[in-house]
C-alpha positions as CSV (number, residue, x, y, z in Angstrom):
1,M,25.0,-4.5,5.4
2,N,24.8,-6.7,2.3
3,K,22.3,-6.2,-0.5
4,T,19.9,-9.1,0.4
5,F,19.7,-8.5,4.2
6,C,16.3,-7.4,5.4
7,K,15.4,-6.6,9.1
8,M,11.8,-7.7,8.7
9,P,12.3,-11.5,9.1
10,F,14.3,-10.9,12.3
11,I,11.8,-8.6,14.1
12,G,8.4,-9.2,12.4
13,M,6.1,-11.0,10.0
14,Q,2.8,-10.8,8.1
15,T,-0.3,-12.6,9.2
16,T,-3.3,-12.7,6.9
17,H,-6.6,-14.5,6.3
18,R,-4.6,-16.5,3.6
19,G,-1.7,-17.6,5.9
20,N,1.6,-16.2,7.0
21,R,4.6,-14.8,5.1
22,L,7.8,-12.7,5.4
23,C,6.0,-9.5,4.4
24,C,3.3,-8.3,2.0
25,A,5.8,-8.4,-0.9
26,S,6.8,-12.0,-0.3
27,T,5.6,-14.5,-2.9
28,K,5.4,-17.5,-0.5
29,I,2.5,-17.9,1.9
30,I,2.6,-20.7,4.5
31,N,-0.8,-21.8,6.0
32,N,0.0,-22.4,9.7
33,D,-0.6,-20.5,12.9
34,P,1.5,-17.4,13.5
35,E,3.5,-18.8,16.4
36,S,4.5,-21.9,14.4
37,F,5.6,-19.7,11.5
38,W,7.6,-17.5,13.7
39,K,9.5,-20.5,15.2
40,S,9.7,-22.4,11.9
41,N,12.8,-23.8,10.3
42,Y,11.7,-22.0,7.1
43,L,12.1,-18.6,8.8
44,K,15.4,-19.6,10.4
45,D,16.7,-20.6,7.0
46,V,15.7,-17.2,5.5
47,R,17.5,-15.4,8.2
48,H,20.7,-17.4,7.7
49,K,20.6,-16.7,3.9
50,M,20.2,-13.0,4.5
51,I,23.1,-12.9,6.9
52,R,25.3,-14.6,4.4
53,G,24.1,-12.3,1.6
54,D,22.4,-15.0,-0.4
55,T,19.3,-14.1,-2.4
56,V,15.9,-15.3,-1.2
57,E,13.6,-16.3,-4.1
58,E,10.4,-14.9,-2.5
59,C,12.1,-11.5,-2.1
60,N,12.5,-10.9,-5.8
61,V,10.0,-8.0,-5.8
62,C,12.4,-5.9,-3.7
63,Y,15.5,-6.9,-5.8
64,T,13.6,-5.9,-8.9
65,N,12.6,-2.5,-7.5
66,E,16.1,-1.7,-6.4
67,N,17.5,-2.6,-9.8
68,R,15.0,0.0,-11.2
69,N,16.3,2.7,-8.7
70,Q,12.9,2.4,-6.9
71,I,12.7,2.3,-3.1
72,S,12.0,-1.3,-2.0
73,L,10.2,-2.6,1.1
74,R,13.6,-4.1,2.1
75,Q,15.1,-0.7,2.2
76,H,12.0,0.7,4.0
77,Y,12.1,-1.9,6.7
78,N,15.9,-1.6,7.2
79,N,15.5,2.1,7.8
80,L,12.3,1.8,9.9
81,F,13.7,-0.9,12.2
82,K,17.4,0.0,12.3
83,N,17.3,0.5,16.1
84,I,15.2,-2.5,16.9
85,D,16.8,-5.8,18.0
86,E,15.4,-9.3,18.1
87,Q,13.1,-10.4,20.9
88,E,11.3,-13.7,21.7
89,Y,8.2,-12.6,19.8
90,P,7.7,-10.3,16.9
91,Q,7.9,-6.6,17.5
92,Y,6.2,-5.8,14.2
93,F,3.0,-7.4,12.7
94,D,1.7,-6.7,9.3
95,L,-2.0,-7.8,9.6
96,D,-4.5,-8.5,6.9
97,F,-7.6,-9.9,8.6
98,S,-10.1,-10.1,5.7
99,N,-10.8,-9.4,2.1
100,L,-13.8,-7.3,3.1
101,C,-13.8,-4.2,1.0
102,N,-16.2,-1.7,-0.7
103,L,-14.0,-1.1,-3.8
104,Q,-12.8,-3.0,-6.8
105,C,-9.5,-1.4,-7.5
106,I,-8.1,-2.2,-11.0
107,M,-4.9,-3.6,-9.7
108,C,-6.6,-5.8,-7.0
109,G,-8.4,-9.1,-7.0
110,P,-10.8,-11.4,-5.1
111,S,-8.2,-12.3,-2.4
112,R,-8.0,-8.6,-1.4
113,S,-11.5,-7.4,-2.2
114,S,-14.9,-9.0,-1.5
115,Q,-16.4,-6.8,-4.2
116,W,-14.0,-8.3,-6.7
117,A,-15.0,-11.8,-5.5
118,K,-18.7,-10.8,-5.9
119,E,-18.0,-9.6,-9.4
120,L,-16.3,-12.9,-10.4
121,G,-19.0,-15.0,-8.7
122,Q,-16.7,-16.3,-5.9
123,K,-17.2,-16.5,-2.2
124,Q,-17.3,-12.9,-1.1
125,I,-15.8,-12.5,2.4
126,T,-13.0,-14.7,3.7
127,P,-12.1,-13.5,7.2
128,I,-9.4,-14.7,9.5
129,S,-10.4,-17.0,12.3
130,I,-10.7,-15.6,15.9
131,G,-8.3,-18.4,16.9
132,T,-5.6,-16.9,14.7
133,I,-6.2,-13.4,16.0
134,N,-5.9,-14.8,19.6
135,N,-2.7,-16.5,18.6
136,V,-1.3,-13.1,17.5
137,L,-2.6,-11.6,20.8
138,M,-0.7,-14.3,22.7
139,M,2.5,-13.2,20.8
140,S,1.9,-9.5,21.5
141,T,4.2,-9.1,24.5
142,D,6.9,-7.4,22.5
143,I,4.9,-5.5,19.8
144,T,5.9,-2.0,19.1
145,H,4.5,-1.6,15.6
146,I,1.6,-3.0,13.7
147,N,0.5,-2.4,10.1
148,I,-3.1,-3.1,9.2
149,Q,-4.5,-3.4,5.7
150,G,-7.0,-5.4,3.8
151,G,-9.5,-5.1,2.1
152,E,-10.6,-2.0,3.9
153,P,-9.5,-2.3,7.6
154,S,-11.8,0.4,8.9
155,I,-14.9,-1.6,8.2
156,M,-13.6,-5.0,9.5
157,P,-15.1,-6.1,12.9
158,E,-12.0,-8.3,13.3
159,F,-9.7,-5.3,13.7
160,E,-12.1,-3.7,16.3
161,Y,-11.9,-7.0,18.3
162,F,-8.1,-7.0,18.0
163,F,-7.8,-3.4,19.1
164,E,-10.1,-3.9,22.1
165,K,-8.1,-6.8,23.3
166,L,-4.8,-4.8,23.0
167,I,-6.4,-2.1,25.0
168,E,-7.6,-4.6,27.6
169,K,-4.0,-6.0,27.9
170,D,-2.8,-2.4,28.5
171,I,-0.3,-2.5,25.7
172,A,-2.0,-0.4,23.0
173,K,-0.3,2.6,24.6
174,N,3.1,1.2,23.6
175,I,2.2,0.5,19.9
176,T,2.5,2.6,16.8
177,V,-0.2,1.8,14.2
178,D,0.2,2.1,10.5
179,C,-3.2,1.8,8.7
180,I,-3.8,1.7,5.0
181,S,-7.3,3.0,4.1
182,N,-9.2,4.0,1.0
183,L,-10.9,6.7,3.1
184,T,-14.2,6.3,1.4
185,N,-15.8,6.4,4.8
186,I,-14.8,7.4,8.4
187,N,-15.9,4.8,10.9
188,N,-16.1,6.6,14.2
189,K,-15.7,3.5,16.4
190,F,-12.6,2.5,14.5
191,Y,-11.0,5.9,14.9
192,Q,-12.0,6.1,18.6
193,L,-10.2,2.8,19.2
194,L,-7.1,4.2,17.4
195,E,-6.9,7.0,19.9
196,S,-5.7,4.5,22.6
197,F,-2.5,3.7,20.7
198,K,0.9,5.4,21.1
199,S,0.7,7.0,17.7
200,V,-1.1,6.4,14.4
201,N,0.0,6.8,10.8
202,L,-3.0,6.7,8.4
203,N,-1.9,5.9,4.9
204,V,-4.6,7.0,2.4
205,S,-4.6,5.2,-0.9
206,I,-5.0,7.8,-3.7
207,D,-3.3,7.2,-7.0
208,S,-4.7,9.9,-9.4
209,Y,-6.9,13.0,-9.6
210,G,-10.6,13.2,-10.1
211,S,-12.4,10.7,-12.3
212,H,-9.1,9.0,-13.1
213,N,-8.8,7.9,-9.5
214,D,-12.5,6.8,-9.5
215,Y,-11.7,4.4,-12.4
216,I,-8.5,3.1,-10.8
217,R,-10.3,2.6,-7.4
218,Y,-13.7,1.8,-8.8
219,P,-16.4,2.8,-7.7
220,S,-15.0,5.4,-5.4
221,N,-16.0,9.1,-5.4
222,F,-13.0,11.4,-5.5
223,N,-14.8,14.4,-4.1
224,S,-16.0,12.4,-1.0
225,I,-12.4,11.1,-0.5
226,E,-11.1,14.7,-0.6
227,K,-13.6,15.8,2.0
228,N,-12.7,12.9,4.3
229,L,-9.0,13.6,3.8
230,I,-9.4,17.3,4.8
231,K,-11.3,16.2,7.9
232,L,-8.2,14.2,9.0
233,A,-6.3,17.5,9.4
234,E,-8.5,17.9,12.6
235,K,-7.7,14.4,14.0
236,N,-4.8,13.3,16.1
237,V,-3.3,11.1,13.4
238,Q,-0.3,11.4,11.1
239,T,-1.8,11.4,7.6
240,N,0.2,10.2,4.6
241,L,-0.8,9.8,0.9
242,Q,-0.2,6.2,-0.2
243,I,0.5,6.6,-3.9
244,T,0.8,3.6,-6.2
245,V,2.1,4.6,-9.6
246,Q,0.8,2.5,-12.6
247,T,0.0,3.1,-16.2
248,L,-3.5,4.4,-15.6
249,S,-2.2,7.0,-13.1
250,M,0.2,8.5,-15.6
251,F,-2.4,10.3,-17.7
252,N,-3.1,13.3,-15.5
253,F,-0.1,13.2,-13.1
254,Y,0.4,16.9,-13.3
255,D,-3.1,17.6,-12.2
256,F,-2.6,15.0,-9.4
257,L,0.6,16.8,-8.2
258,K,-1.2,20.2,-8.3
259,W,-4.0,18.7,-6.2
260,I,-1.5,17.2,-3.7
261,S,0.0,20.8,-3.4
262,K,-3.5,22.1,-2.5
263,I,-4.0,19.4,0.2
264,Y,-0.5,19.9,1.5
265,N,-1.2,23.6,2.0
266,I,-4.5,22.9,3.8
267,F,-2.7,20.6,6.2
268,Q,0.0,23.2,6.8
269,T,-2.6,25.9,7.7
270,K,-3.9,23.4,10.3
271,G,-0.4,23.0,11.7
272,K,-0.3,19.4,10.5
273,K,2.2,17.5,8.4
274,L,1.1,15.6,5.3
275,G,3.5,12.7,4.4
276,F,4.0,10.7,1.3
277,N,4.7,7.1,0.3
278,I,5.2,6.2,-3.3
279,Y,5.1,2.6,-4.5
280,F,4.8,0.9,-7.9
281,V,2.2,-1.5,-9.3
282,H,3.9,-4.7,-10.6
283,S,0.8,-6.9,-10.7
284,P,-1.0,-7.4,-12.9
285,E,2.1,-6.9,-15.0
286,I,0.3,-5.1,-17.8
287,L,-0.3,-2.1,-15.4
288,D,3.5,-1.7,-14.6
289,I,4.7,1.7,-15.9
290,V,7.7,0.1,-17.7
291,Y,5.2,-1.5,-20.2
292,A,3.4,1.8,-20.9
293,P,3.5,3.2,-24.5
294,N,6.6,5.3,-25.1
295,S,4.4,8.3,-26.0
296,L,2.7,8.1,-22.6
297,K,6.1,7.7,-20.8
298,K,7.4,10.9,-22.4
299,D,4.3,12.8,-21.6
300,F,4.5,11.5,-18.0
301,V,8.0,12.8,-17.6
302,E,7.1,16.1,-19.1
303,Q,4.2,16.5,-16.6
304,I,6.7,15.9,-13.7
305,K,9.1,18.4,-15.2
306,K,6.4,21.0,-15.6
307,F,5.2,20.6,-12.0
308,R,8.8,20.8,-10.6
309,L,9.5,24.0,-12.6
310,E,6.3,25.7,-11.6
311,N,6.2,24.8,-7.9
312,T,8.2,26.3,-5.0
313,I,6.6,24.0,-2.4
314,K,9.2,21.8,-0.8
315,F,7.6,18.5,0.1
316,D,9.4,16.1,2.3
317,T,12.8,14.9,1.1
318,K,11.6,11.3,0.2
319,F,8.8,12.6,-2.0
320,N,11.1,15.1,-3.8
321,L,13.7,12.4,-4.4
322,S,11.0,10.0,-5.8
323,L,9.9,12.7,-8.3
324,M,13.4,13.4,-9.3
325,N,14.1,9.7,-9.8
326,L,11.0,9.3,-11.9
327,E,12.0,12.2,-14.1
328,K,15.7,11.2,-14.5
329,N,15.5,7.5,-14.7
330,F,12.2,6.6,-16.2
331,L,12.8,7.0,-19.9
332,I,16.0,4.9,-19.8
333,Q,13.9,1.8,-18.9
334,H,13.2,-0.2,-22.0
335,K,10.6,-2.9,-22.0
336,T,8.5,-4.6,-24.5
337,E,5.2,-2.9,-24.6
338,K,2.1,-4.9,-23.8
339,N,-0.5,-2.6,-25.4
340,K,-2.7,-5.4,-26.7
341,N,-2.9,-7.1,-23.3
342,I,-3.9,-4.0,-21.4
343,L,-6.5,-3.1,-24.0
344,E,-8.1,-6.6,-23.7
345,Y,-8.0,-6.3,-19.9
346,I,-9.8,-2.9,-20.0
347,D,-12.4,-4.2,-22.5
348,V,-13.2,-7.2,-20.3
349,L,-13.4,-5.1,-17.2
350,D,-15.6,-2.4,-18.7
351,H,-18.0,-4.9,-20.2
352,R,-18.4,-6.7,-16.8
353,R,-18.9,-3.4,-15.0
354,T,-21.0,-1.8,-17.7
355,I,-18.8,1.3,-17.8
356,K,-16.4,3.0,-20.3
357,I,-12.9,4.0,-19.5
358,T,-13.2,7.1,-21.7
359,D,-15.9,8.4,-19.3
360,Y,-13.2,8.5,-16.6
361,I,-10.0,8.9,-18.6
362,P,-11.1,10.7,-21.8
363,N,-7.7,10.5,-23.6
364,F,-6.9,6.9,-22.8
365,Y,-7.1,5.6,-26.4
366,N,-4.9,8.5,-27.7
367,Y,-1.9,6.6,-26.4
368,F,-2.9,3.1,-27.6
C-alpha cells in the first residue's frame, strides 16, 4: 500500500450541516446532497490519485501528522476498514448534524459550537436539513459503521430522529456506532436508542486534569464529567478517552496520566475495558504543541518520563506507544515559537469571557 492511499474515500464519507467531504480532517467541503457527493467525479478523481500514489491536497493534515511520527486518520481508517470492500453505497458515515453544543472549547469555533457562535454574536444553531438526513437514510442499505459528532451529539434532536429511522428500517442491529461526547450530561433517551445498535464506542473528550480541563473545554465541570464517566462503567458501551494534546494540556500532564490510571482501575474492577485515542490540535495553529515554549516542552517530556517510571499499569498497546513516541520524538521537533500570538489569543478570550487563565492554570505565565 502506498503512502497516500486511504480506504475512507472508497467505503465512506463525512456528511455535515456545512456540506460533505472526504473525512473530518479534509480541508475541502462540497455543498451538495450526500448521494451526489458519493457519485461525483470529484470523489472518483480522489480515488484514482490515491491508487496511483499521488498526493491529495485536502489530505495534508494526515501527511503532516505522519511526518511528525503521529498516528494519522489515514492510518486509522486503513486499519479499521482493512477487511471492508467497496459497495454501491457507503458502509461508513461520519455525521455532524449541527453545531449545537453546551461548551466553548478553546480549540473550537462557531461552526462547531453554538455557544461560540453566541459569544461572537453570530447565528447560534445551524442544523442539517431533514431532507439531507433522509438522503443519508436512503443510502443506508450497506452501512456497517457510523461516527457521530458535533457540537454535542447527545443533545441533538436530529440524531434521535436518525436513530429512530435506522431502528424502524431494522438495520440498527447491524451497525457499530462511534460517538464523540463531552459527557457533561447523560441524555437517557439518547442512550436508550444506542442500545438498539450492534455495538457502541463512546469516545469521551477529556484533554487535561481538573481546572485545566475546565479552561480548555470551557465552561465544563471536571468533577461532573468524572462522575458521568464512572457511571459509564455500568452501561453496555465501550468507553474510550478521546484525548487531544495541545499546548494548554501540557501543563499538568503528569496529573492527567495519574487520573487516567485511577479511572482505568475503576473500569477494570467493573470488568470493563477503558480505551484511548490520542490526537493533536493543529488549529488554531498557536495551540499546536510544536509551537510551545521550549521550557514547557522539556517539562512535558519529563512529566511523561516520571509517569512511565512510576507506573506498572499496562495500558493498551496504542496508548503506550503514543506516550513513548511523545517522550522520544517530541524534543527533536524544532519550530518557531509563537508565544506572542497565544498570549494575545488568551487575553482576548479571557476578556470576552470575564475569566482569568491563572484561575484555571496557575503557572501559565511561568512559561511565557
